[in-house]
VEXTI-607795 format. One record per atom (N, C-alpha, C): residue number from 1; residue in three letters; atom name; z negated, y, x negated. Coordinates in steps of 0.2 Angstrom, whole numbers. Each point is the difference from the previous one (the first is absolute). Layout:
! VEXTI-607795
    i   aa  at     zz     yy     xx
  NUM  ALA  CA      Z      Y      X
...
This chain:
! VEXTI-607795
    i   aa  at     zz     yy     xx
    1  MET   N    391   -830   -366
    1  MET  CA      0     -4      7
    1  MET   C      6     -5      0
    2  ARG   N     -1     -6      1
    2  ARG  CA      5     -5      0
    2  ARG   C      5      1      6
    3  GLY   N      6     -3     -1
    3  GLY  CA      5      1      5
    3  GLY   C     -2     -4      7
    4  ALA   N     -4     -5     -1
    4  ALA  CA     -2     -4      6
    4  ALA   C     -3      5      5
    5  ARG   N     -4      5     -2
    5  ARG  CA     -3      4      4
    5  ARG   C      4      6      3
    6  ASN   N      6      0     -2
    6  ASN  CA      5      5      2
    6  ASN   C      6     -2      4
    7  ARG   N      0     -6      3
    7  ARG  CA      6     -2      3
    7  ARG   C      2      4      6
    8  ARG   N     -5      3      3
    8  ARG  CA      2      5      6
    8  ARG   C      4      6     -3
    9  SER   N      0      2     -6
    9  SER  CA      3      6     -2
    9  SER   C      7     -2     -2
   10  ALA   N      2     -6      0
   10  ALA  CA      7     -2     -1
   10  ALA   C      2     -5      6
   11  ILE   N      1      3      6
   11  ILE  CA      1     -4      6
   11  ILE   C      6     -4      0
   12  ASP   N     -1     -6      1
   12  ASP  CA      6     -5      0
   12  ASP   C      2     -2     -7
   13  GLY   N     -3      3     -5
   13  GLY  CA      1     -1     -7
   13  GLY   C     -4     -5     -3
   14  VAL   N      0     -1     -6
   14  VAL  CA     -4     -5     -4
   14  VAL   C     -3      3     -6
   15  ILE   N     -7      0      0
   15  ILE  CA     -3      2     -6
   15  ILE   C     -3     -6     -4
   16  HIS   N      1     -2     -6
   16  HIS  CA     -3     -5     -3
   16  HIS   C     -7      1     -1
   17  PRO   N     -4     -5      0
   17  PRO  CA     -7      1     -1
   17  PRO   C     -2      2     -7
   18  THR   N      4     -1     -5
   18  THR  CA     -2      3     -6
   18  THR   C      2      7     -2
   19  ALA   N      4      3      5
   19  ALA  CA      2      7     -1
   19  ALA   C     -6      5      1
   20  VAL   N      0      5     -4
   20  VAL  CA     -6      5      0
   20  VAL   C      3      6      3
   21  ILE   N     -3      3      6
   21  ILE  CA      2      6      3
   21  ILE   C     -6      4      1
   22  GLU   N      0      6     -3
   22  GLU  CA     -5      5      0
   22  GLU   C      0      3      7
   23  SER   N     -6      4      2
   23  SER  CA     -1      2      6
   23  SER   C      5      6      2
   24  GLN   N      2      4     -5
   24  GLN  CA      5      6      2
   24  GLN   C      7     -2      1
   25  VAL   N      2     -7     -1
   25  VAL  CA      6     -2      0
   25  VAL   C      2     -1      8
   26  GLU   N      6      2      2
   26  GLU  CA      3     -1      6
   26  GLU   C      6     -5     -1
   27  ILE   N      0     -5      4
   27  ILE  CA      6     -5      0
   27  ILE   C      3      0      7
   28  GLY   N      7      1      0
   28  GLY  CA      3      0      6
   28  GLY   C      2     -7      3
   29  PRO   N      2     -1      6
   29  PRO  CA      1     -7      3
   29  PRO   C      6     -4     -4
   30  ASN   N     -1     -6      2
   30  ASN  CA      5     -5     -3
   30  ASN   C      1      0     -7
   31  THR   N     -5      1     -4
   31  THR  CA      0      1     -7
   31  THR   C     -3     -7     -3
   32  GLU   N      3     -3     -5
   32  GLU  CA     -2     -6     -3
   32  GLU   C     -3      2     -7
   33  ILE   N     -6     -1     -1
   33  ILE  CA     -3      1     -7
   33  ILE   C     -3     -7     -3
   34  GLY   N      3     -1     -6
   34  GLY  CA     -1     -7     -3
   34  GLY   C     -6      0     -4
   35  PRO   N      0     -6     -4
   35  PRO  CA     -6     -1     -4
   35  PRO   C     -2      5     -5
   36  PHE   N     -6      2     -1
   36  PHE  CA     -2      4     -6
   36  PHE   C      3      7      0
   37  CYS   N      2      2      6
   37  CYS  CA      3      7      0
   37  CYS   C     -6      5      0
   38  ARG   N      0      6     -2
   38  ARG  CA     -5      5      0
   38  ARG   C      2      7      3
   39  PHE   N     -3      2      5
   39  PHE  CA      1      7      2
   39  PHE   C     -6      4      0
   40  GLU   N      0      6     -4
   40  GLU  CA     -6      4     -1
   40  GLU   C      2      7      1
   41  GLY   N     -5      4      2
   41  GLY  CA      1      7      1
   41  GLY   C      3      2      6
   42  ARG   N      3      6      0
   42  ARG  CA      4      3      6
   42  ARG   C      7     -3      0
   43  VAL   N      1     -5      4
   43  VAL  CA      6     -4      0
   43  VAL   C      2     -1      8
   44  ARG   N      6      2      1
   44  ARG  CA      3     -1      7
   44  ARG   C      6     -4      0
   45  VAL   N      0     -6      3
   45  VAL  CA      6     -4      0
   45  VAL   C      3     -1      7
   46  GLY   N      6      1      1
   46  GLY  CA      3      0      6
   46  GLY   C      1     -8      3
   47  SER   N      5     -1      4
   47  SER  CA      1     -6      3
   47  SER   C      5     -5     -3
   48  GLY   N     -1     -6      1
   48  GLY  CA      5     -5     -2
   48  GLY   C      1     -1     -8
   49  ASN   N     -5      2     -4
   49  ASN  CA      0     -1     -7
   49  ASN   C     -2     -7     -2
   50  ARG   N      2     -2     -6
   50  ARG  CA     -2     -6     -3
   50  ARG   C     -2      1     -7
   51  PHE   N     -6     -2     -2
   51  PHE  CA     -3      0     -6
   51  PHE   C     -1     -7     -3
   52  VAL   N      3     -2     -5
   52  VAL  CA      0     -7     -2
   52  VAL   C     -7      0     -4
   53  THR   N      0     -4     -6
   53  THR  CA     -6     -1     -3
   53  THR   C     -2      5     -5
   54  GLY   N     -6      2      0
   54  GLY  CA     -3      5     -5
   54  GLY   C      3      7      0
   55  VAL   N      2      2      5
   55  VAL  CA      3      7      0
   55  VAL   C     -6      5      0
   56  ALA   N      0      5     -4
   56  ALA  CA     -6      5      0
   56  ALA   C      3      7      2
   57  VAL   N     -4      2      5
   57  VAL  CA      2      7      3
   57  VAL   C     -5      5      0
   58  GLY   N      1      6     -2
   58  GLY  CA     -5      5      1
   58  GLY   C     -5      0     -6
   59  GLY   N      1     -3     -6
   59  GLY  CA     -4      1     -6
   59  GLY   C      0      7     -3
   60  ALA   N     -5      1     -3
   60  ALA  CA      0      7     -3
   60  ALA   C      6      1     -5
   61  PRO   N      2      6      0
   61  PRO  CA      6      2     -4
   61  PRO   C     -2      0     -8
   62  MET   N      5     -3     -4
   62  MET  CA     -1      0     -7
   62  MET   C      2      7     -3
   63  ASP   N     -4      5      2
   63  ASP  CA      2      7     -2
   63  ASP   C     -7      3     -2
   64  ARG   N      1      3     -6
   64  ARG  CA     -7      3     -3
   64  ARG   C     -2      6      4
   65  ARG   N      5      3      4
   65  ARG  CA     -2      6      4
   65  ARG   C     -4     -2      6
   66  TYR   N      0     -6      2
   66  TYR  CA     -3     -3      6
   66  TYR   C     -8      1     -1
   67  SER   N     -3      3      5
   67  SER  CA     -7      1      0
   67  SER   C     -4     -2      6
   68  GLY   N      4     -5      4
   68  GLY  CA     -4     -3      6
   68  GLY   C      2      4      6
   69  GLU   N      4      4      0
   69  GLU  CA      2      4      6
   69  GLU   C      3     -5      5
   70  PRO   N     -1      2      7
   70  PRO  CA      2     -5      5
   70  PRO   C      8      0      1
   71  THR   N      3     -5     -2
   71  THR  CA      8     -1      0
   71  THR   C      1     -6      3
   72  GLY   N      6     -2      1
   72  GLY  CA      2     -6      4
   72  GLY   C      7     -3     -1
   73  VAL   N      1     -5      4
   73  VAL  CA      7     -4      0
   73  VAL   C      2      0      7
   74  ILE   N      6      1      2
   74  ILE  CA      3     -1      6
   74  ILE   C      6     -5     -1
   75  ILE   N      0     -5      4
   75  ILE  CA      5     -5      0
   75  ILE   C      3      0      7
   76  GLY   N      7      0      1
   76  GLY  CA      3     -1      6
   76  GLY   C      0     -6      3
   77  ASP   N      6     -2      3
   77  ASP  CA      1     -6      4
   77  ASP   C      4     -5     -3
   78  SER   N     -1     -6      1
   78  SER  CA      5     -6     -2
   78  SER   C      2      0     -7
   79  ASN   N     -5      1     -4
   79  ASN  CA      1     -1     -7
   79  ASN   C     -2     -7     -2
   80  VAL   N      2     -2     -6
   80  VAL  CA     -2     -6     -3
   80  VAL   C     -2      1     -7
   81  PHE   N     -6     -2     -2
   81  PHE  CA     -3      1     -7
   81  PHE   C     -1     -7     -3
   82  TYR   N      3     -2     -5
   82  TYR  CA     -1     -6     -3
   82  TYR   C     -6      0     -5
   83  GLU   N      0     -6     -3
   83  GLU  CA     -6     -2     -4
   83  GLU   C     -2      6     -5
   84  TYR   N     -6      2      1
   84  TYR  CA     -4      4     -5
   84  TYR   C      3      7     -1
   85  ALA   N      4      2      5
   85  ALA  CA      2      7      0
   85  ALA   C     -6      5      0
   86  THR   N      0      6     -3
   86  THR  CA     -5      5      1
   86  THR   C      2      6      2
   87  ILE   N     -4      4      4
   87  ILE  CA      2      6      3
   87  ILE   C     -7      4     -1
   88  HIS   N      0      5     -4
   88  HIS  CA     -6      4     -1
   88  HIS   C      0      7      4
   89  ARG   N     -6      2      2
   89  ARG  CA      0      6      4
   89  ARG   C      1      6     -5
   90  SER   N      1      6      3
   90  SER  CA      2      6     -3
   90  SER   C     -5      3     -4
   91  THR   N      2      5     -4
   91  THR  CA     -5      5     -3
   91  THR   C      1      7      2
   92  GLY   N     -5      4      2
   92  GLY  CA      1      6      2
   92  GLY   C     -2      1      7
   93  VAL   N     -4      5      2
   93  VAL  CA     -2      0      7
   93  VAL   C      6      2      5
   94  GLY   N     -1     -4      5
   94  GLY  CA      6      1      5
   94  GLY   C      6     -4     -1
   95  THR   N      0     -4     -5
   95  THR  CA      6     -4     -2
   95  THR   C      0     -7      2
   96  LEU   N      6     -3      0
   96  LEU  CA      0     -7      2
   96  LEU   C      5     -4     -4
   97  THR   N     -1     -6     -1
   97  THR  CA      6     -5     -2
   97  THR   C      3     -3      6
   98  ARG   N      7      0      1
   98  ARG  CA      3     -2      6
   98  ARG   C      5     -5     -1
   99  VAL   N      1     -5      4
   99  VAL  CA      5     -5      1
   99  VAL   C      2      0      7
  100  GLY   N      7      0      1
  100  GLY  CA      3      1      6
  100  GLY   C      0     -7      4
  101  ASP   N      6     -1      3
  101  ASP  CA      1     -6      4
  101  ASP   C      6     -5     -3
  102  GLU   N     -1     -6      2
  102  GLU  CA      5     -5     -2
  102  GLU   C      2     -1     -7
  103  ASN   N     -5      1     -4
  103  ASN  CA      1     -1     -8
  103  ASN   C     -2     -7     -2
  104  CYS   N      3     -2     -5
  104  CYS  CA     -1     -6     -3
  104  CYS   C     -3      1     -7
  105  ILE   N     -6     -1     -1
  105  ILE  CA     -4      2     -6
  105  ILE   C     -2     -7     -3
  106  MET   N      4     -2     -6
  106  MET  CA     -1     -7     -2
  106  MET   C     -6      0     -5
  107  ALA   N     -1     -6     -3
  107  ALA  CA     -6     -2     -4
  107  ALA   C     -1      5     -6
  108  TYR   N     -6      1     -1
  108  TYR  CA     -3      4     -5
  108  TYR   C      3      7     -1
  109  VAL   N      3      3      6
  109  VAL  CA      2      7      0
  109  VAL   C     -6      4      0
  110  HIS   N      0      6     -4
  110  HIS  CA     -6      5      0
  110  HIS   C      3      6      3
  111  ILE   N     -3      3      5
  111  ILE  CA      1      6      3
  111  ILE   C     -6      5     -1
  112  ALA   N      1      5     -5
  112  ALA  CA     -5      3     -2
  112  ALA   C     -2      6      4
  113  HIS   N     -5      4     -2
  113  HIS  CA     -3      5      4
  113  HIS   C      6      6      2
  114  ASN   N     -1      2      6
  114  ASN  CA      5      5      3
  114  ASN   C      7     -1      0
  115  CYS   N      2     -7      0
  115  CYS  CA      7     -2      0
  115  CYS   C      2      1      8
  116  ARG   N      6      0      1
  116  ARG  CA      3      0      7
  116  ARG   C      6     -4      0
  117  VAL   N     -1     -6      3
  117  VAL  CA      6     -5      1
  117  VAL   C      2      1      7
  118  GLY   N      7      1      1
  118  GLY  CA      2      1      6
  118  GLY   C      1     -6      4
  119  SER   N      5     -1      4
  119  SER  CA      1     -6      4
  119  SER   C      6     -4     -2
  120  ARG   N      0     -7      2
  120  ARG  CA      5     -4     -2
  120  ARG   C      2     -1     -7
  121  CYS   N     -5      1     -5
  121  CYS  CA      1      0     -7
  121  CYS   C     -2     -7     -2
  122  THR   N      3     -2     -6
  122  THR  CA     -2     -7     -3
  122  THR   C     -2      2     -7
  123  LEU   N     -6     -2     -2
  123  LEU  CA     -3      0     -6
  123  LEU   C     -1     -7     -3
  124  ALA   N      4     -2     -5
  124  ALA  CA      0     -7     -2
  124  ALA   C     -6     -1     -4
  125  ASN   N     -1     -7     -2
  125  ASN  CA     -6     -2     -4
  125  ASN   C     -2      5     -6
  126  GLY   N     -6      2     -1
  126  GLY  CA     -2      3     -6
  126  GLY   C      2      7      0
  127  VAL   N      3      3      5
  127  VAL  CA      2      8      0
  127  VAL   C     -7      4     -1
  128  GLN   N      0      5     -4
  128  GLN  CA     -6      4     -2
  128  GLN   C      2      7      2
  129  LEU   N     -3      3      5
  129  LEU  CA      1      7      2
  129  LEU   C     -6      4     -3
  130  ALA   N      1      4     -4
  130  ALA  CA     -6      5     -3
  130  ALA   C     -1      5      6
  131  GLY   N     -5      4     -2
  131  GLY  CA     -3      5      5
  131  GLY   C      6      4      3
  132  HIS   N     -1      2      6
  132  HIS  CA      4      5      3
  132  HIS   C      8     -1      0
  133  VAL   N      2     -7      0
  133  VAL  CA      7     -2      0
  133  VAL   C      2      0      8
  134  GLU   N      6      2      1
  134  GLU  CA      3      0      7
  134  GLU   C      6     -5      0
  135  VAL   N     -1     -5      4
  135  VAL  CA      6     -5      1
  135  VAL   C      3      2      7
  136  HIS   N      6      2      1
  136  HIS  CA      2      2      6
  136  HIS   C      3     -6      4
  137  ASP   N      2      1      7
  137  ASP  CA      2     -5      4
  137  ASP   C      5     -4     -2
  138  GLY   N      0     -7      0
  138  GLY  CA      5     -4     -1
  138  GLY   C      1     -1     -8
  139  ALA   N     -4      2     -4
  139  ALA  CA      1     -1     -7
  139  ALA   C     -2     -7     -2
  140  THR   N      3     -2     -6
  140  THR  CA     -2     -7     -2
  140  THR   C     -1      1     -8
  141  ILE   N     -6     -3     -2
  141  ILE  CA     -2      0     -7
  141  ILE   C      0     -7     -3
  142  GLY   N      3     -2     -5
  142  GLY  CA      0     -6     -3
  142  GLY   C     -6     -2     -3
  143  GLY   N     -1     -6     -1
  143  GLY  CA     -7     -3     -3
  143  GLY   C     -1      3     -7
  144  LEU   N     -6      1     -1
  144  LEU  CA     -3      2     -7
  144  LEU   C      2      7     -2
  145  THR   N      2      4      5
  145  THR  CA      2      7     -1
  145  THR   C     -6      4      0
  146  GLY   N     -1      5     -5
  146  GLY  CA     -5      5      0
  146  GLY   C      3      7      2
  147  VAL   N     -4      3      4
  147  VAL  CA      2      7      2
  147  VAL   C     -5      5     -2
  148  HIS   N      2      5     -4
  148  HIS  CA     -4      5     -3
  148  HIS   C     -3      4      6
  149  GLN   N     -6      3     -1
  149  GLN  CA     -3      4      5
  149  GLN   C      4      6      2
  150  PHE   N      0      2      6
  150  PHE  CA      3      5      3
  150  PHE   C      8     -1      1
  151  CYS   N      2     -5     -2
  151  CYS  CA      7     -2      1
  151  CYS   C      2     -2      7
  152  ARG   N      6      1      2
  152  ARG  CA      2     -1      7
  152  ARG   C      6     -5      0
  153  ILE   N      0     -5      4
  153  ILE  CA      6     -5      1
  153  ILE   C      3      2      7
  154  GLY   N      6      2      0
  154  GLY  CA      3      3      6
  154  GLY   C      2     -5      5
  155  GLU   N      2      2      6
  155  GLU  CA      2     -4      5
  155  GLU   C      6     -5     -2
  156  LEU   N     -1     -6      2
  156  LEU  CA      5     -5     -1
  156  LEU   C      2     -1     -7
  157  ALA   N     -4      3     -5
  157  ALA  CA      1     -2     -7
  157  ALA   C     -2     -7     -2
  158  MET   N      3     -2     -5
  158  MET  CA     -2     -7     -3
  158  MET   C     -1      1     -7
  159  VAL   N     -6     -3     -2
  159  VAL  CA     -1      0     -7
  159  VAL   C     -1     -7     -3
  160  GLY   N      4     -2     -5
  160  GLY  CA      0     -7     -2
  160  GLY   C     -6     -2     -4
  161  ALA   N     -1     -6      0
  161  ALA  CA     -6     -3     -3
  161  ALA   C     -1      2     -7
  162  CYS   N     -7      0     -2
  162  CYS  CA     -2      1     -7
  162  CYS   C      2      7     -2
  163  SER   N      1      5      4
  163  SER  CA      2      7     -1
  163  SER   C     -7      4     -2
  164  TYR   N      1      6     -3
  164  TYR  CA     -5      5     -1
  164  TYR   C      3      6      3
  165  VAL   N     -3      3      5
  165  VAL  CA      2      6      4
  165  VAL   C     -4      6     -2
  166  ASN   N      2      5     -4
  166  ASN  CA     -4      6     -1
  166  ASN   C      3      6      2
  167  LYS   N      6      0      4
  167  LYS  CA      2      5      4
  167  LYS   C      2     -2      7
  168  ASP   N      2      5      4
  168  ASP  CA      1     -1      7
  168  ASP   C      7     -4      1
  169  ILE   N      0     -6      3
  169  ILE  CA      6     -3      2
  169  ILE   C      3      2      6
  170  PRO   N      6      4      0
  170  PRO  CA      3      3      6
  170  PRO   C      1     -5      6
  171  PRO   N      0      2      6
  171  PRO  CA      2     -5      6
  171  PRO   C      6     -3     -1
  172  PHE   N      1     -6      2
  172  PHE  CA      6     -4      1
  172  PHE   C      3     -2     -7
  173  MET   N     -4      1     -5
  173  MET  CA      3     -2     -7
  173  MET   C     -3     -7     -2
  174  LEU   N      4     -3     -4
  174  LEU  CA     -2     -6     -4
  174  LEU   C     -2      1     -7
  175  ALA   N     -6     -2     -2
  175  ALA  CA     -2      2     -7
  175  ALA   C     -4     -6     -3
  176  ALA   N      0      0     -7
  176  ALA  CA     -3     -6     -3
  176  ALA   C     -1      2     -7
  177  GLY   N     -5     -3     -4
  177  GLY  CA      0      1     -7
  177  GLY   C     -7      3     -2
  178  ASN   N     -1      0     -7
  178  ASN  CA     -6      2     -3
  178  ASN   C      2      4     -6
  179  PRO   N      0      7      1
  179  PRO  CA     -2      4      6
  179  PRO   C      6     -1      5
  180  CYS   N     -1      2      6
  180  CYS  CA      4     -1      6
  180  CYS   C      6      4     -1
  181  ARG   N      6     -3      2
  181  ARG  CA      6      4      1
  181  ARG   C      4     -2      6
  182  VAL   N      3      5      3
  182  VAL  CA      4     -1      6
  182  VAL   C      6     -3     -1
  183  VAL   N      2     -5      4
  183  VAL  CA      6     -4     -2
  183  VAL   C      5      0      6
  184  GLY   N     -1      4      5
  184  GLY  CA      5      1      5
  184  GLY   C     -4      0      7
  185  LEU   N      4      0      5
  185  LEU  CA     -2      0      7
  185  LEU   C     -3     -7      2
  186  ASN   N     -5      0      4
  186  ASN  CA     -3     -6      3
  186  ASN   C      5     -2      6
  187  THR   N      6     -2     -2
  187  THR  CA      4     -1      6
  187  THR   C     -2     -6      4
  188  VAL   N     -3     -5     -3
  188  VAL  CA     -2     -6      4
  188  VAL   C     -5      2      5
  189  GLY   N     -5      4     -3
  189  GLY  CA     -6      2      5
  189  GLY   C      3      5      5
  190  LEU   N      5      4     -2
  190  LEU  CA      3      5      5
  190  LEU   C      3     -4      6
  191  ARG   N      4     -5     -2
  191  ARG  CA      3     -4      5
  191  ARG   C     -5     -4      5
  192  ARG   N     -5     -3     -3
  192  ARG  CA     -5     -3      4
  192  ARG   C     -4      4      4
  193  ALA   N      0      6     -2
  193  ALA  CA     -4      5      4
  193  ALA   C      4      3      6
  194  GLY   N      7     -1      0
  194  GLY  CA      4      2      5
  194  GLY   C      3      7     -1
  195  VAL   N     -1      3     -6
  195  VAL  CA      3      6     -2
  195  VAL   C      8      0      1
  196  THR   N      2      5      3
  196  THR  CA      7      1      2
  196  THR   C      5      0     -6
  197  ALA   N      6     -2      1
  197  ALA  CA      5      1     -6
  197  ALA   C      1      7     -2
  198  GLU   N      0      5      5
  198  GLU  CA      0      7     -1
  198  GLU   C     -5      2     -5
  199  ALA   N     -6     -2      2
  199  ALA  CA     -6      2     -4
  199  ALA   C      0     -3     -7
  200  VAL   N      2     -6     -1
  200  VAL  CA      1     -3     -6
  200  VAL   C      5      4     -5
  201  ALA   N      6      1      4
  201  ALA  CA      5      4     -4
  201  ALA   C     -3      7     -3
  202  GLY   N     -4      3      5
  202  GLY  CA     -3      7     -2
  202  GLY   C     -5     -1     -6
  203  LEU   N     -4     -6      0
  203  LEU  CA     -4     -1     -5
  203  LEU   C      3     -2     -7
  204  LYS   N      6     -3      1
  204  LYS  CA      4     -1     -6
  204  LYS   C      2      6     -4
  205  LEU   N      2      5      4
  205  LEU  CA      3      6     -3
  205  LEU   C     -6      4     -3
  206  ALA   N     -6      0      4
  206  ALA  CA     -6      3     -2
  206  ALA   C     -2     -3     -7
  207  SER   N      0     -6      0
  207  SER  CA     -3     -4     -6
  207  SER   C      5      2     -6
  208  ARG   N      6      0      1
  208  ARG  CA      5      2     -6
  208  ARG   C     -2      7     -3
  209  LEU   N     -2      5      5
  209  LEU  CA     -1      6     -3
  209  LEU   C     -7      0     -3
  210  LEU   N     -5     -4      2
  210  LEU  CA     -6      0     -3
  210  LEU   C      0     -4     -7
  211  TYR   N      5     -5     -1
  211  TYR  CA     -1     -4     -5
  211  TYR   C      6      0     -5
  212  ARG   N      6      2      2
  212  ARG  CA      6      0     -4
  212  ARG   C      4      7     -1
  213  SER   N     -3      5      3
  213  SER  CA      3      6     -1
  213  SER   C     -1      4     -6
  214  GLY   N     -6     -2     -3
  214  GLY  CA     -2      4     -6
  214  GLY   C     -4      6      2
  215  LEU   N     -1      1      6
  215  LEU  CA     -4      6      3
  215  LEU   C     -8     -2     -1
  216  ASN   N     -4      5     -1
  216  ASN  CA     -7     -1      1
  216  ASN   C     -2      0      7
  217  LEU   N     -6     -2      1
  217  LEU  CA     -3     -2      7
  217  LEU   C      2      6      5
  218  VAL   N     -2      6     -2
  218  VAL  CA      1      6      4
  218  VAL   C      7      1      2
  219  GLN   N      4      0     -5
  219  GLN  CA      7      1      1
  219  GLN   C      3     -6      4
  220  ALA   N     -2     -6     -1
  220  ALA  CA      3     -5      4
  220  ALA   C     -2      0      7
  221  LEU   N     -6      2      2
  221  LEU  CA     -2      1      7
  221  LEU   C      3      6      3
  222  GLY   N      2      5     -4
  222  GLY  CA      4      6      3
  222  GLY   C      7     -2      2
  223  ARG   N      3     -4     -5
  223  ARG  CA      7     -3      2
  223  ARG   C      0     -4      6
  224  ILE   N     -5     -4      1
  224  ILE  CA     -1     -5      6
  224  ILE   C      0      5      6
  225  GLU   N     -4      5      0
  225  GLU  CA      0      4      5
  225  GLU   C      6      4      1
  226  GLN   N      3      3     -5
  226  GLN  CA      6      4      1
  226  GLN   C      6     -5      3
  227  GLU   N      0     -6     -2
  227  GLU  CA      5     -4      3
  227  GLU   C     -1     -3      7
  228  SER   N     -6      2      3
  228  SER  CA     -2     -1      7
  228  SER   C     -2     -8      0
  229  LEU   N     -1     -3     -5
  229  LEU  CA     -2     -7      1
  229  LEU   C     -7     -1      3
  230  VAL   N     -4      6      0
  230  VAL  CA     -6     -1      4
  230  VAL   C      0      0      7
  231  GLU   N      7      1      3
  231  GLU  CA      1     -1      7
  231  GLU   C     -2     -8      2
  232  VAL   N      0     -4     -5
  232  VAL  CA     -2     -7      1
  232  VAL   C     -7      0     -1
  233  ALA   N     -4     -3      5
  233  ALA  CA     -7      0      0
  233  ALA   C     -3     -3     -6
  234  GLU   N      3     -6     -2
  234  GLU  CA     -3     -3     -6
  234  GLU   C      1      4     -6
  235  VAL   N      5      3     -1
  235  VAL  CA      1      5     -6
  235  VAL   C     -5      5      1
  236  ALA   N     -1      3      6
  236  ALA  CA     -5      6      0
  236  ALA   C     -7     -3     -2
  237  ARG   N     -1     -6      2
  237  ARG  CA     -7     -2     -2
  237  ARG   C      0     -2     -8
  238  LEU   N      5     -2     -3
  238  LEU  CA      1     -1     -7
  238  LEU   C     -2      7     -3
  239  VAL   N      4      5      2
  239  VAL  CA     -1      7     -3
  239  VAL   C     -7      3      1
  240  ASP   N     -3     -1      6
  240  ASP  CA     -7      2      1
  240  ASP   C     -5     -3     -5
  241  PHE   N      1     -7      0
  241  PHE  CA     -4     -4     -5
  241  PHE   C      0      3     -7
  242  CYS   N      6      1     -2
  242  CYS  CA      1      2     -7
  242  CYS   C     -3      7     -1
  243  ARG   N      1      5      5
  243  ARG  CA     -3      6     -1
  243  ARG   C     -8      0      0
  244  GLU   N     -3     -5      3
  244  GLU  CA     -7      0      1
  244  GLU   C     -3     -3     -6
  245  THR   N      3     -2     -5
  245  THR  CA     -3     -4     -5
  245  THR   C     -5      3     -4
  246  GLY   N     -5     -3     -2
  246  GLY  CA     -5      2     -5
  246  GLY   C      0     -3     -6
  247  ARG   N      1     -6     -1
  247  ARG  CA      1     -4     -6
  247  ARG   C      7      1     -4
  248  GLY   N      5      2      4
  248  GLY  CA      6      0     -2
  248  GLY   C      4     -6      3
  249  VAL   N      7      1      1
  249  VAL  CA      4     -5      3
  249  VAL   C      3     -4     -6
  250  GLU   N      0     -6      1
  250  GLU  CA      3     -5     -5
  250  GLU   C      8      1      0
  251  LEU   N      2      4     -5
  251  LEU  CA      8      1     -1
  251  LEU   C      3     -4     -5
  252  ARG   N     -4     -4     -4
  252  ARG  CA      3     -4     -5
  252  ARG   C      4     -6      4
  253  CYS   N      5     -1     -3
  253  CYS  CA      5     -5      3
  253  CYS   C      2     -6     -5
  254  GLU   N     -1     -6      2
  254  GLU  CA      1     -6     -4
  254  GLU   C      7     -2     -1
  255  ALA   N      4      0      6
  255  ALA  CA      6     -3      0
  255  ALA   C      6      5      0
  256  ALA   N      5     -2     -3
  256  ALA  CA      6      5      0
  256  ALA   C      2      2      6
  257  GLU   N      0     -4      5
  257  GLU  CA      2      1      7
  257  GLU   C     -5      2      4
  258  CYS   N     -6      3     -2
  258  CYS  CA     -5      2      4
  258  CYS   C      2      5      5
  259  GLY   N     -2     -2      6
  259  GLY  CA      1      5      6
  259  GLY   C      7     -1      3
  260  VAL   N      4     -5     -3
  260  VAL  CA      6     -1      3
  260  VAL   C      1     -8      2
  261  GLU   N      2      0      6
  261  GLU  CA      1     -7      3
  261  GLU   C      8     -1      1
């Protein structure tokens, strides 16, 4: 079904006449859909989104296990998707691929089946998220970075361009490389997000224990708790993230001063 027949589904928005929007798709108000975009399957899009040229949403997952079960994509509000980004629906009954609010998804980004992208994230040109990847709120991923399936990028973490991520990147950290290495705290991102000086100080102490103490992950998390650093909310979230890992936490450290500012 062409976009021209669906203008009422995007009240006060604009749907280019070359866009293709299938019957099960729900488009929220004030949304702009540009030329040659395609929405298929069970897709729900919130309000105030912008899809530039050739964005494809809701395509079948590239997963051999997928057998046509009814799955879908949910996109929140006020996101921008640039040229030829692709977001595939999930695999597995009762599952969804999710994108939150206020994200900047640049050109040629691929968000695979069952991914969960939080809010206020930036995925630069050519980022490739494999299936079941989680990108938490405020994270930034540099261009041409590949993220292995089931990996997580933590809150306010930043991954440099052309990296390969095959383990979880903890919240608030700066990482880069192929394979990826942690290179310290994302101090610029923390400052821009308004994180307090007290919280940054607590994160510095916690990162030293994770990356410079010579302790393994379990031991380092225990020390962080013993020293009451988890009384800082951001440190508590860092510890919880590390304890919940499935792929393993990236503990390799590139720089001699890793974790120290």
